[in-house]
Every structure is written in C-alpha cells, then in structure tokens.
N, C-alpha and C positions, 0 to 999 in steps of 0.2 A: 635532251631527249629528242630523238628525231621523230617527227610526225608528218603525216601526209593529209592534204585536203583533197577530198574527192567530190566530184559533182554528184548530186543526188537526183534520182528519177522522180517523176511526179508521185509515184507510189510510196516514196520514202526509202526504197531499197538503195543501198549505196553501190553504184556501178563502178567497176574498176577497169581501167585499161592501162596499156603500157604508158609509163610516165617518165618525165625528165625532172631531175631534182635540182632545186636551187637551195644552197646552204644558207641557213640563218642561225644566229645565236639566239638563245633564250636567256633572259635576265631573271635573276632572283635577288631580292634585297638581302643584303647582309653587310655588316660593318665589321670586318675582321682583317687582321694582319696588316692594315694600312696598305702599303705597297702600291700596286698599280690601281688606278681608278677604273671604274666601269666605263665601257664604251657604248656610245649611242649611235644612232643613224646619222647624226649631224655632228659637225665639229663642236668641240667643247663638251662632248659627252663624258669626259673625264670627271666632271663634277657630280655626275649622277650617283645616287646611293646604290643603285642597282649594280650588281656584279654579273658579268656574263658567265653563266653556268654551263651552257651546252649549246650545241648547234641544233637548229631546227631545219628540217627539210620541208619546204612547202611544195607539194606536188601539183603540177599543172597537167591537165589531161592532154595528151598528145597520142595520136594513133600509132600503133605498130612499133614503138621504139622506147626503150628504157635505158638510161645511162646510170650506172652506179659503180663507183670506184672505191676500193679499199686499199689504201696505201700502207706500206710496211716500212717501219723505221730501219729494219735490218737490210732491206733490199733497195732502198731509195738511193739515187745518186747523191754524191756529196753536195751539200748546199753551201753557199758562201756564208761564212759566219759574219754576222753584222753586230755592230755595237748596239746593244739594246737601248742605250740612252740617246746617242746622237743620230741613229738611223732608224727610229721607230717608224713602222709602216702605218699608213692611214688605215683605219678600221674599214672593213668592207661596208659598202653602202646598204647591204641587205641585213645589217644587224637590227634585231627587233627587240623591244623592251617587253613584249607580251609573252606570258607562259602559254604552253600548249593547252588547248581546251579538250574536253572529254570527247567531243565529236571527232576531232582530228585523230585522237588516240584510237578511238573505235575504228576509224577508217584504216589506220595503220595495221591494227590487229587483223581486220578482215582481209587486208591486202596480203599479209603473210599467210593467213589461212588458205588463201587461194593460190598464191604464186610461189611460196616457198614451203610447199606442203610436205609433211611426212606421213600424212594420213589420207584416206580416201575422201572424196568430196561430199559424200552423201549427208554427213551430219557434222555438227559443230559441238562435239561433246567435250568433257573436261580435259582429257589428255591433249586433244587437238587445240583447245583454247589455251592451255598452258604454253604449248610450244609457240603458237602464234604471238602470244603476249610476250614471252621471253625474247623472241626474235625482234619484236618491235622495240623493246627496251635495249636490246643489244645494238641496234642501229645507232641509237643515241650514244652508247658507250664507245662504239667504233669512231664516231665523229670526234668525241672528246679525246679519245685515245690518240688519234692522229694529230689533233691540235696540240696535245701535251708533248708528244715526242718531236713534232716539228719544231716546237719552241725550244726544247732541250737541245736539239741538234744545232739550231742557230746560235744558241748561247754557248754551246760546247761546255756544259757544266759538269762538275764531278758527279758521278752517279754511284749509288750503293747497289750491290747485287747480293741478295739474301738467298743462300743455297740451303735447302732443307729437303730431307727425304720425305717429309710429311707436310701437307697443307690441308688441315681439316676445316674446310670452309663452311659446311652446312649449306642450306638452301640459299640461293642467290637472289631470287626474285624480289622478295619483300625488302631485303637489304638494299638492292639496287634502286628500286623506286623510292625508298625512304631516303637514301643518300642524295638522290636527285630532287627530292622534295615533290614527288609526283604521286604519292600514295593516294591522295584524294581524287586526283584526276583519273588515275587508272581504275580506282574503285568505281567511279561514276561511269567510265567508258565500258567496263565489263558488265555493269548493271544494264546498260543500254543493249548489250548483246546477250542478255539473259543469264549472266553468270555472276558469281560472288568472288571478289578478289581473294578472300581467305581460302575458299575452296579451290580456286585455281592454284594458289601457292602450295597447297597440300599435295598437289600432283607431282611436285618436283622431288626427285630422289636426292638424298644427300650425296655429294660428290665423295666417292670412296678413295680419298687421297691421303688418309691419315688414320691414326689409331687413338691417340690421347693428347695429353697436354702439349707435347712437342709440336704437333701439327696445328692444334688450336691456337697456340701462341704465335706461330708463324703467320697464320691468317689474320689474327688481330693486328700484328705488326704491319701487314700490307694495308689494312684499313686505315691505320694511323698514318702511315707514310703518305697515302693518297690524300687524306683529310688535311694533313699539315703541309701539303705541297712540297714534299721532299722528292727529289729525282731518284727513283729507285726501281729495281726490277726484282721479282721473285723468280727463282728457278727450282723446278722439281721434276718428278717423273709422272707420267700419265698411266696409272695402274688400271688395267682393264677390269680386273676382278677384285680390286681393293685388298683389304686384309682378309675379311670374311664376313658373311652375314651370320649372325648368331641366332640359333633356334634353341629353345629350352624344351627338352623332352623329359620323360620319366628317368632317363639315364643321365640327365644333366645337360651340359652344353654340347650342341652339335654345330659344326661349321659347314656352311655352304658358300659357294662363290657369290660375290656381290654382282648385281645386275644393273648397276647405275648407268652403264653405257648401252644397255640393251636397245633402247630407242633413240640413241645418240644423245649428245649434250648440246643444247641450243646456245650455250654461252661461249663455247670455244670456237676459235677461228684457226683452221689448219693452214699452216704456211708451207705449202709444198715447195716453195722456192728457198726455204731455209732448212737445209739439211747439212749435217757434218758427219764425216767418217769417224768411226770409233773402232780402234784396233785392239785385238786380244791375241795372245800367244806370239808366235813368230820368234825372231832372234835379232840380236844387235850386232851390227857389223861396223867396222871402223875403216874409213877410206884412207887414202895415202896421206892426206894432210891432217889426220887424226880426228876428223869429224865423225860423230856417231850417227848411225842410221838404224832405225827400227823397221825391219822388213818382214814380209811374209805374214803368216798367221791368218786370223779370221777377222774379216771386216764387216761391220754392220753400219747402217745409216740411222742417225738420230734425226727425227723430223719434229719441227716445232709446232706446238699447239698453243695458241695464245688465249688467255682468259683476261678480259678487262676488269680492273678493280677500281670502282669509282670512290672518290672521296665524298665526305659529307658536305653538301652545300658548297661545292667548289667544282670547277670544270676539270681539275686535275684528275686524270684517270690513268693509273699506272698499269703495269703488265705483270701477270703471272705466266711465265713461259714454261710449259710442260713438254718433256721430251718423250716421244714414242719411238720404238725401234723397229726396223724392218731390214730385210735384205733386198738387194736389187733383183729385178725379175730374171736376169740371166742366171741367177743362182738356183733357179728352179730347174732341176735336171729332167728335161723333157724326154730324153732318151730312156732314162731309168723308169720314168712314169709309164711310157708306152710299152716297156718291157714287163710291166706289172709290178715293179718295185715302187709302189706309190709312196710309202712312208719314207724310204730313202730319197726319193726324188724331191721331197719337200723338206728335207732335214735342215738345210741351211736357212730356209725361211722360218721354220719353227724355232730354231735355235736363236735367231735374231729377235723374233716377236716375243718369246717367252721372257725376255729380260724385263719387260714391263707388264707382265701378267699379274703378279701378286706382290703386295707390300710385305716385306719381311718374310720371304719364303723360308720354310724350315731348313735349318742349317746343321742338322745332326749328320747328314750324309755329306760326302765330299762334293757331290753334285750341287747340293743346296748351298754349300759354302762358296763354290765357284759362281753360282747365280747371284748371290748377294754381293760378291765382289764386283761382278759385272755391272750390277745396278749402280753401285757407288761410283765406279769409274765412268760409266756412261753419263751420270749426272755431272761429274766434274769435267770431263773432257768436252762434252758438247757445250756446256755452259761457258767454259773458258774460251773455247774457239769462237763462240758468239760474242762474248765480251771483247775479245781482241779484235774481231772483225769490225765491230762498231768503233772501237778506239782508232783503228787504222783509217777507217773511212772519215771520221771526224778530223783526223790529223792531216788529211790531204797527202800531198807527195812527200812532205818532210815529216816522217814519223820519228819522234824523239822518245825513245823507250824510257829514258830516265824520268819522263813526265807521266808515265803510266800510273804510278800511285797517286798522282795529283788529279787524275781524272777517274780513277776506278778504286772502289773499296769493295772487298769481298768478305762477307761474313759467313763463317761456317757454323751452321746450327747443329751443335753436337759434333761427334767425331765422324759421322757418316761421310761428310764431304772432304775428309782429310787428304785424300788423294789429289785434291786441288794443288797442294804444295808441290809434289814432284811433277805433276802434269804441267803446271805453269813453268817450272824450271825446264822441263823437256822442250816445251814449245819455244821458250826464249833462247835456249842454247842450240838445240838441234835444228829448229826451223827458222828462227830469226837471226841466228848467228851471233848472239851475245856471248860474252865470256861468263865463266862461272861466277866471278865476283859481281859482275853487273846484274846477272840474273838473280843471284841470291839476295842482293840488296833490294831489288824491285819486289821480289816475292815477299820478303819479310815486311816491307812497308805496305803491301797491299792486303795481306791476309790477316784476319782476326778470328778468334775462336770463342764460342760460347760453350761452357761446360754445363751439363744438365744432370750430372749424377755423381754421387760419391760411392756407389756400389762398384766394387772391383770388377764384377762380371760384366758390367755395362761399359767399362772403359775398354773399348775394343782392342783386341789383339788379333793379328792375322798371321797364319803360318807363313814363314819366310819362304819355304819351299813352294807353297801354293802361289804366292805372289811372284816368285821367280818364273814360274811356269806361265802365269797369265799375263804378267806385265814386266818382262825382263828388263826393259830400259828403266823403268821406274825404280826397280830394286837397286840398280846401279846408282841412281841419283840418291836414293834413301841411304845407301851405304856411305856415300860421300857427305851427306848431311850429318850422319852419325859421326863420321870422322871429324867434321867441323866441331861438333858438340864435344867430342872427347878432347880436342885441342883446347877448347874453351875451359872445360873442367880442369884439365891439368894446369892450365895457366892460372886459374883461380885458386886452386888448392895446393899446387906444387906437388913434389914427390917425396918430401921429407917424412911424411906419415903414410906409408903404403896402405895401412888398414883403412884410414879415412878415405884415401883416394879410391880404394877398391869399393868401399861402401857407396861413395858418390856415383861411381861409374855404374854400379849394379842398379841403383835406383833411377838414374837419369838417362841412361842410354836409350836410344830408339830401338836398337836391336837387342833383344833379350836372349840370353844363353848363346851368344855368338862371340867367338874369340875376338880379341882386340886386333885391329888392323896391323899389318906388318910394321908400320912406322912406330907403333906403340907397344910392340910385343914384349919388350923387356921391362915395361913399367912396373909390373907387379911381381917380378921374379924375386923371391926371397932367398937369403943366403942358404946354400946347400949344406946339409950335415956331412960330417966326415964319412966317406964310404966305408972305412974300417969299422967305425962305430956302428953304422947301420947294419953291416954284415954281422957283427957280434950280437946286436940286438935281435936280428932275425933268427940267429942260431939259438939264442936263449929262448925266444918265443917258441921255436920249433920243438925244443926239448920239453918245454912246459906243456905243450900240447900232447906230446907222447906220454908224459907222466900222467897228465890229466886223463888221457884216454884209458890208462890202466885203472885209475881211481873210478872212473865212470863205469868200467866193466864190473868192478867189485860191487859198486852200488847197484848196478843192474842185476847182479846175481841175488843180492839181498831182496831186491824188489820182486825178483822172480819167485822166490819162496813165498812171498806174501800175495802177489797178484800176477798170475801167469798171463792173463789177457793183456795187461799193460805192457809186459815185456815183448809180447808178440807184435804189438803195434809199433814198437820202437826198433825192430830189426831193420838194419840198413841194407837195402838191396844194392849189389854192386852195379856200377855203371857199365854201359856197353863197352866192350873192348878191354875191360879191366882183367888183369892177370888172375888166373884161377887161384893161385896161392894167396893172393890178396883177398879174394872172395872168401876163402876158407878162414883166413885170419880175422876177418871182420864180422863173420857171421855170428850173430848172437850178442854182439857188443853194441853199446851206444857209441856212436861216432859223431864228433862235432862236425856238422856239415859245413862245407865251404860256403862262404857268403855268396849269394847270387849277385851277379854283376848288376850294379845300379844302372837302370836305363838312362841314357842321356836325356836331359830335359829338352822339350821341343824348342826349336829356334823360332822366335816370334818377332813380329813388328808391332811395337806399341804405338797405336795411332794417336792416343791422347798426348804422349810425349812429343810426337812429331808435330802435332797441332800447336803445342806450346812453343816449340823451338822455331817453327816456320812462320810464325806470325808476330805482329807487334803488340797485340792485346789479347788478354785472356780474361773473360768475365764469368762470374757466378751469377745466379739469378734470384738471389735473396741475400739479405745481410748475413744471416747465420751460415748459409751455404757458402758464400764467398770467403768467410773466415775459415770454414772447414777446408775449402780448396787451398787456401794459403798455408794453413797450419798443418794439414795432414796430406791431402791428395797430392799436391804439387809443392810441398814445403821446400824441397831442395831447389826447385826452379824459382820459387819466390825469393829465396835467399840470394840467388844468383841475379835475378832480374826483377826486383820488387816493383819497378815502374810499369811492368807489363800488366799487373793484376788489378782488376777493377770489380766493382759490384754494379749490376744493373738489375734491380728488382723488377720482376716481371709485372706485366699489367694486362688488362683486357679492354677491349673497345666498349665504351659506354653506349655506342650507337646500337650495336646488336644486342648487348647484354642488359640494357635497361630500356632504352628508347623504343626499340622495335619489338622486343620480346615481352615487354611488360608495359603496354600503353596505359593501363589504369594507374599504375604507380607513377609513370612519367607525367601524366596530367597533374597529379597531386603535387609532385615536386615542382613543376613549373608554376602552379598556382601559389604555392607557399614561398617560393624563392622570388617570385615576381618576374621570372624570365626563363626562356629556354636555353640561355647561354650555357647552362650546366652541361649540355650535351657535348660542348667543345671545351669548356673550362670547368672541369669537375670540382675544382676548389669551391665552387658555389654550392655544392652539396653540403658543405660544412655549415651553411646558414640554417639548415634544418635543426641544428642543435638547440637553437633558442626557442624552437616550437615543440620540443620533444614532450613536454608535459601538457600541451594544449589539447583539451578534450575533443575539440572539433577535428583537429588533425588526426588524433588517435582513432576517432570513429571512422574517418575516411580511410585511414591506413588499414584498419581491420576489414573494412568492406572490400577494399581492393584485394587483400590477401584471400578473403573468402571466395571472391569471384574467380581468382586464379585456381584455388583449390577445387572448385566445382568443375572447372575445365579438366583438371588432372583426374578427378574421380571418373569422368566419362572416358578419358583416355585409358586409364588403368583397367576399366571394365572391358573396353574393346580389345586391349592387347593381352590381358592375362585372364579375363573371366572373373576376377575378384571384384566384388562391390565393397567399397570402403566408405566410411563416414567422413563427410567434410568437417564434422565437429571435432574429430580427433586431431591430435598434433601430427603434422607431417614431418617425419624424421627420415632424412635422406642421406645415403652414401652412394654416390655414383662416380665411378672412376675405374680405371684399368684394374683388373683383379690381380693382386700381387701380395705375397706374404708380408712384405714390409708395410704395405698400406693397411693391413690388419682388418680386412673384412671379417676375419675369423674372430677377432676380439669383439666386434660389433655383434655378430650372430650368437656368440657364446653369452654375451650380456643379455640378449633377447631370450635365450634359452633359460638363463637364470631368472629372468622376470616371469617367464611362463611357468617355471617350476614353482616359484613362490606363489603365484596366482592359484595354481592347482591345489596348493596346500591350504588355501583360505576359503572361507565362505563367500558367497556372492556379495554380501554386504561389505565384508572386509575388503574384498578386491576393489569394489567401487570407491570405497573411501580412501584406500592407499594409493591407487594407481590412476594416473592421467591416461585417458585413451590415446593410443598411438597407432599410426600407420607407419611401419618401418619399410622403407623402399630402398632396394638395391638395384644397381645397374652397372654394367661394365663387362668387358670381354676378357677372358683368360686366353693367353696365347695357346695356339692349338697343341703345342707339344709340352706345355707347362702342366704336368700332371697334378701337382699339389694345388695349383690355382683352380683347376677344373674340379677337383674334389670339394673345394670350398664352395663353388657354384652349386654343385650337387647338394651339399649340406644345407645351404640356404634355402633351396627350393624344397627340400624334404621337410625342413622346419616349417616353412610356409604352408605346405600341404597339411601338416598336422594341426598347426595352430589355427589356421583359417577355417577349418571344419570342426573345431571344438565348440560345441554349443555352450559349454560352461564359460567360455571366454567372450564370445560374441564380438562386439565392436571395441572391447577394451584393448585388444591387440590384434593387429594384422601384419603379416610379413609378405611382401610382394617383391619378386624379382622381375624387373622389366627387361624383356629380351631385346637384343640388338640396340643397345644404348648408343646414341649418336647425338650430333649437335641439335637436330630438330627436337629430339626428345628432351634434351637439356633445356631448350628454350621454353618448353612447356612445364617441366618439373621445377626448375629453379625459381620461377616467380611464385610457385605454390608452396615452396619449402618454408618451414618454420625453424627446424633444427637441422644442421648439416654436420656430418661427422668427418673430421680430418685428423685421423688418429694414428698416423704412421709412427713407427719407432723413431724416437727423437734422433736427429742427425742423419736420417736416411732419405728424407724427401728434399730435393733440391729447393723447390719453391712451392709448386702447385699453382694452378690458376683458377680451378673451380672454386676454391675457398674465396677468391676475390669476387667471382660472379655471385655467389650466394650472399656475401656480405652486402654487395651493391643492391641486391633485391630485398634487403631487410631481413635476411635469415640470420639467426644466431648460431655461432659455431661452437662445437665441442671439439677440443683437440689438444694435442701435445705442443710443446714449444719446439716446433719443427718447421723448416721452410719459411714461407711467407706468413704462417700463423703468428710468428713472433711479432712481425711488423703490423699485422692486422690488429692484434690485441693491443699494441701500443696506440694505434690510431682510434680504435672504437672505444677503448677504455677497458681496463681490467674487469670491471663489474659487468661488462656486456659480452664476456667471452667465458665459456666454461672450460677451465683448464684442469688437466690431470696428467699424471704419468711422470716417469723418469725424464731427466734432462740429458741433453746430448753429451755433456762432459762426464756423466755417470755411467754411460752405456758400457764402455770397455770394462770398468770395474765390476759391473753387475754380471757380465758374461764370464769374467774370471771367477767370480764368486760361485757361479753356477758350475763351472768346470771343476772347481774344488769340492763340490758336493755340499756347499754351505747354504744353498738356497732352500728355504722352507716354504712350500706353496700355501696359499690361503685355503682354509678348509672349504669355503664356498666354491672355490675354483675346482677343487677335487670332487665336490658333490656334483657340479655341473658336468664334468667329464663322465662320471659314473652314470648320470642321468642319460646322457647321450648314448652310452654303451648299452643301456638297458633295452634299447630297441624301440623306444617310444616314438622315434621319428622314422620308423620303417625298417625293412629287413637289411638295408645296405650296411655293410660292416665298416664302421668308422674307427676301428682300432688303430689303424695306421695314422689317420689324421690326428686323433687324440694323442697317439704315441709321439708325434712330432713335438708335443709340448712337454714331454717327459724325458727323464734321463739327464745325464750331466755332460755327455759328449757323444760324438758320432754324427755321421752324415744323416740329415733328416731327423735329427733328434735334438734334445737339449734346449728347445724353445729359443732359437737364435734371435727371434724378433720380440722376445720378452712379453709375450701375451700374458703369461701367468704372473709375471712381476707386476704389470700395470693393471691387472684385473680388479683388485680390490679398490684401487684409486678410481678406476673407471666407473664401477658400480656406485661408489659414493657420490661421484660427480653427477651421475644420471639421476640420483635422488634429488640433487639440487635443481636439476632441470625440471623435474616434476613440480617441485615447490614453486619455482618461478613461474611456470606456465599457468598454475592455478590463479595467480594474480595477473589477469589479462592487462590491467593498466600498466603494471611494471613490465610485463613482457613486450607490450607494444612500444613502450618507451625505449627498451633495449633494441628493438627492431629498428626504430627510427634512427637511433644513434649508430647502429651498424651501417645503415645507408649513408649517413652523414660522414662517418669516419672512413668510408671507402674511397674517398676522392683521390687519395694518393695512388690508387691501384689502377689508374687508367693507362692503357698502353701508349697514349699520347705522351705522357711524362717519360715513359721508358724510351720511346723513340727519340724524343728530344735529347736525352742523355747519350744514346748511341750516336746520334748525328753529330753532337758536339764533341764528345770525348773520344770516340773511336773512328768514325767515318770521316769526320771533317767535311760534311756536306751542309748546304744551307737551303732553306725553302726557296722555291721558285714559283711564284704565283703567276698564272697565265693572265695576260692583259684582257 
C-alpha cells in the first residue's frame, strides 16, 4: 500500500505541499509457497520470514514540485530478459520491513481529498472520503501492479488471458484492504479523520459489469489467480449503464439504467495510449498475390481501462482490462452540426459509444442483434490485438509465431468470446502473413472453451446473413473451418453409410442449414429413381386426387343438407388470375389445397460448435454437467475428440465469501482450527468436523448467525419496509429469475404453506409450523415476460401474507430489489436454509450454493449442478434432497406429452387458490396455465414444477422438523462449512492452470 508521511503543524493539522516520492516495499509475515525469500534492506534479507507485499511511498516535503509516474506494461519499451537465477538484481536499499501506520494512511487520504478531488473543498463528507480512501489504496495497487508486470516481462513467462462478457466484482474497497492486510490500519486512519471504515465502504456502488453466476465466477477466478501468483489477465467490456437497476413497484419489476459511473470509478486507470481499431462491415478484396484484405466499413477505437486485482497477502496484483469504445474526433461532422443537423453530426460518435452502453442489450430487433455482435467482436478483437502486441514486444526482433501457444493461453468463458477463433486466424493470416495450416495449428493450441449451459437456447447461434454483413472476412474463415471439420468427419466415418454421415454432418457442422461446400457436394446424393416410374407414380397420384375430389364433393353435399354454415366456410375461393371456368367448376366443392411451400430454415452459425472445433480443451463446470456435455450436448464431438473434454467444478473465493463478508464466523473458524491458514488452504475447514458436537462451538456458531441475521433485519426494513423477526428461520433463494431455476416452485410452496395456515387455528399453526422469513432476490431479463410475471407473483404474495394479522411472524415473504454482490455479502451470512431447486440436469453448476454452504447454510435442492458434489462433501444427512433426477427428465416430459401425468391434488388446490384472487386483482391464469396441458408453447409444465411439487412439500416438512432441534440444526450447519472446502476457486484455478493453460505460479521476490 502506498502511503505518505506529511509534516504536521503545531496545531496538529496536517499540511500538504507538492511532494516527491521515494518507493519502498512493505513487508508482511507469511510462510507460503516456499519460492523466493523475503528481501530486506541489507544483504542476506533472504532469510527473513517477512515477505515483501507492496511498495510504500514515503513522501518528503518539497516546495512546488511533485513527481509521480504510472508505467504501463503494454506501452513500455522492451526490456532485456534476464535469467532470474543467475542475474538476480540487488534489492533496492529503500526496502523497509515496517507496515504503514494509521497516521501515514490518514495523510495519504487527506492528500487525495485535496489534490485529486472530485468534490468541492468545503467539507469532507462520506462520498468524498470514500473516493479519497479508494485513491489512496489504488496508489498501492498501481505500485504492486507495475512490479508484477515488470517481473513477468523480464521472465517472459506464459500468461493466461480470461475473456468474459461479465465480471461481477462487487465493491472493491474492503476486499482490497483485506487482501493487503490493511483493514485495521485503514479503520484507525479513518477514525482519526472522523469516519468509520464500514460506512465509507458502503458509499461504493457495485461495478455494473455483470448479471449472475458467469460474472461472479470470473471475478472469483481473478482473485484466485492473483492470490496464487499465476500470471494472468482478465479482459471484458466497460458497460456504462450495466444490465439495469431493478425497482419493484405495484406492477412488478421496473428497469432503469445503472448509475455506477455517474461519479466516476476510483479504481480504474484509463490508458489513453492503449487503443486498437475495431472494424465492422466493409468488404474483402484479394490482391494480385492472393492475399485477402478487409477494407472500408465502420471503424471504432477500443480504449483500455485497467482495474488492478490484488491477491491475498501477496504483492502479486494482476489486471482486469476493460474496453470502452469511441470514435475519433474527426468523425464528428462539424458542418452538419452547424447546419442544424445535430443528431446526424454526432451519429458516428454515438454508434461507437453505444457498443459499451448496456450489458446484453435486447436482441429481439435486428438492431439489438447487431449491437450484441458488435460487443462480442469488440471484446475479441481488442483483446487479441493487445495480447499479440505484448507477445511481439516480449519476443523482440525475432518473433517466432509457433511459440505463441507456449506464451499465451486464451480461455473463452462461455460462447460470447467465440469470435476470438476466426479473429486470431484473420490476424495471423491477413496481417502477420502466416499460412492457413500454421495459423490453424496456433489457434487450436491457444484457445480453450468453458461451457456453462445445457439449455439449447443458450448455445448461441447467429444468423449467417447478419455475420456476413457485419464481419465478412470472418465468415470466410468460418466457412473454411467448417470445411476442415467436414473433411475430418468424412475421414472418420467414411461414405459407406450415407445416412450416418448425413446425421453426423447435421449435428456437428458449424454452419447450420447451409449446403455442403462444392468439394463435398456429391457426398450425400442418393441413387435416383427411374424417371419413368416417377412419372407413372405422379400420374396415378394425380388421378387419385381427381377421384378424391369428386368423393369430397359428394360428402360436402351430404354435409350441406345437415349443416349449411359449415359448407359455406369450406368454399374455396379461386386464386387471382384463375380461369373463370375453373372458378365455376370449383365453386361449392371441397378442394384439397396445394401444400404451402415450406420456408427454408434460416442459415445459422453455431458458436458452441465453433468453440469446440477451434480450441484444444472443452470443460464443463460441475461433474454432472460435464457428463451431460459429453453424453448429450457435444456427444458427437466427444466421440471424435475425447481428449478435449474435461471437468472443472466451479469454486468461489473464500476471501470475499467468508473471510471478509462474515468476520464473526471467520474468527470462530480461526479459533477452532488454530490458524488462519484456512483462508488460503480451505482443506483446513474440514477440521471443524471433529468439533461439530461441541456445545461451546455450537453456542458461538449460533451467536454469529444471529448477529448476521440482525444485520439482515435492518437491511430488509430499510430496503423493503418489511420488519421481520430474527427468531424466524431465514429461507433464501437469490439468483437470476428463470423458469428452470424454479422460483415458481418455491413461491407455490409458500402459497401452499399459507393456505394450510389459514385453515388452522392460531394454536394449530404455532404447533405445526416453524416461523419463516422467505427471501427472494434476482433480476428477470427485461424482455423475459414469464420471468417478470414470476417476480410480480412473488411480490403480490408477499403483500398479502405480510399484512395478514392471522399469520404474523409465522410467515413473511420478502423480495429484495436490485440484488447484487453487496446484497449477497449481507444475506448469505444470515441465511439458514437456501434453495437450489432447478430442474435436474438444467443447471450447469451454480456458485451461490457454494457460498451458502461455506457460511453454514443448509441447502434444499435437486441433484443438479454442483449440488451433487456439495451433498457428497457435506454428507447426505446435511442436505435436504427432493425431486426427479436428470436421467428421468426426458421420460417424464414424454409421459406428460402422452397425457399420462396425474397432478397431485394439493398442487391443483394451490393453483385454484391463486386463481381465487386472494393475492390481488392481477390475472394469473396465464402463469398457472403454463403448468397445465400436455403440449404447446408456454404450456405443459416443461420445467416439471407440478411433478416435483409433492416431493418438495414433503422435504420442506423435514426442514421444519430439523430446525426445531437447534442442536441438530447447528451441527448440520457446522458440517456444511466443514464440507465446503472443495469449493474454493483456488482449487479450480490450480486445475485450469495445470490441465488447460500450462502456466505456473510466479511469486515476486
């Protein structure tokens, strides 16, 4: 952490003048990773236990001059690569073994309040104090960031680049000071300045760079990469307005733009010298020597914004590089502006900037689809240009492209960055002059793909026509990759069985509904029938139709005598231009209509197939999910390339998700395990098992849980107006609103509970039911109508139940608006039961289930995603299981389609209860109707809510029974935390680094 020492006046006020900085390291004791020893101010410092964590700036007062330099790894000149063993440099003489003190930190904060202000100077209130504090911390991160990448540059190590459309980081301040080990020092410093660290931290808005698990996972991975000293970068987009800010009104969910950048972001560092051109549209031309050139079109500039990511108790600080888009100033049409055409004058600027306005813009319109594609290509193109620029700089004058995969690993987080594959090919072939064979070999060895879904609609497909228009050169490359794939399929399966070959091509090709390339056009041609026989058949069919027409006419006359109206409806009107005699001859007759021409299916590009083909590794994110990926989603590819497929069960960082968000529980864990090493080595959490029945531990455990519940009570009152009892069970389901996640099953279970309560006397209710606070949170995508109806339904149920005097504190239903990471950090430590109840086989993994288990929350769920592995680790008796299993789902849907499903009577009663209007005037017929019928869009209960309902209700009764025995419940809670050790993102990152990226830890000296 960088701090400054200021002189003080006799009155005690800290005077600040322009200063000159002297860099110093700050040591922290740690014994981890072996490796390089700590450095001291004198020779032989290698033997010290202290590790150099960060640089410290000791400010000396000098008049009228201040020097401060921020160096940039992407713009620095090439440094000479030295052997780290034989040419180690002497440590600087300014290395200091002393941590920064509160006075120095307070001076640093005051310095930023005065000299890097974003607010007026009159007062030092909370917003101003937050920005000054964040800027003070950021100085330390910049110093460590530069040290980290200077060292990586010198060693020329292989680096991983993690590309994701989302990075859901949450607030950064407490995480940063916690990772640097400076929480106490900053708390004391702010106290000296009249503020409280926690209140300062609450001023920070969540960075609106993600939506759900995909972005939260990516951020956990960055934390683990830094903590474990792996050389890596994250790449994403800097969304100005995020996904949306959710408001809950009487009408349900309302979306408004996020305002997280309204007062700027103190953590980011704009790199105006790091910009890359990104092209759209245009055309491809071929020069005389056959080389392709993509010319013309629309050009925008991608500008880098860097966010330092510190590791825990290590100097390693890696980078999250976010791209923002803009157009050059000359694209502003001054002439049009002065002519009064103001909108037209700024059109190019707006078109460029809007690329990074919103995460996942609505794509029902063609404009929305174009914008999404532009976002994805901007991420891919700018990131790859940056990666290649750094590779070339480190390579010096002799760039050996065959070594690119030995120095670079690119991980595509889901299919959004799939355009990396044709983009890397384009750069290598068109710009760097490599052959197709060389470029394809490099690309496949560099790229890897993480699959996050088994939902067909989430496996991205893009219109070929749209791609051809927007990225013409990339479509040419994709067509060639598709041709390579066809060649491989034909080689593997041969041509002896045309039906088998046709099936494989249909399932595996990247281009869907596109004719085979000319080179393979005769592969699937089947023997033609005899033209004479065909003609004879056609004549026979024609005669049959004529005879049939007469029969139909007679039937029509008979029907006419019985029902005139029906006959009138069946008159066939002659087509335009038809001969009048034909009109007369057909009037009054039933005529078999000519079949309407079947529209050609749209030509699409299957991005998931491209990701599988273009990379060397494909991984699922939970054991059951990875098996589904191999057995169902990509089964044909798995049979072809079994060595590509892996499992990497997700994880979450224990720093943010226990250590920092749940300090009460953290102290208990440290006391009972005898060490704080569990923060880095979560296996030590398993030691809690031997104390699970200890009464002292159980009493402390319950006290910590109650303390967290009291915080949640205050929060819920502030955010929703509802006052809930801390003595009730806190039952929580917080995640993106989606039908497959089955918030609808949860709320219908609550409705059933409420209905039964209303049928009982007060004494009966109190005896049968454990008091519960049922908490929901999550956003429904703005255009996802059914999900928004579910939000509305939950809030309506809450409004009725919470104001029912007969029920009181026995049942409360609360929907928390605008759920985000910061809300999760408050609710998860307070949770006692958490619902992970997706239809089996539909959730890839989930990560919130891991966070809840880490915090001693007991899960109720199906055998889906990471639930399977969590149940194995925490013990079957400490997990409430219900519902159909993944292998049964297809059969159950078939049973439903055949009309064989018989719904549970209680389920039918609940639906009728909802329709009775007890929850207000809103018409829920359509929502309830989606759970009825046997087939049809939006019908037939595709997600099996009705099927699992009786099992779910029975399981909830077991939950009540267990909660009444608080000793048993606390034991289950302790065993959940103890069994969660496997689900640290540190383990996951070690597996990625070893099995996919082939990178090794590099600890700074």
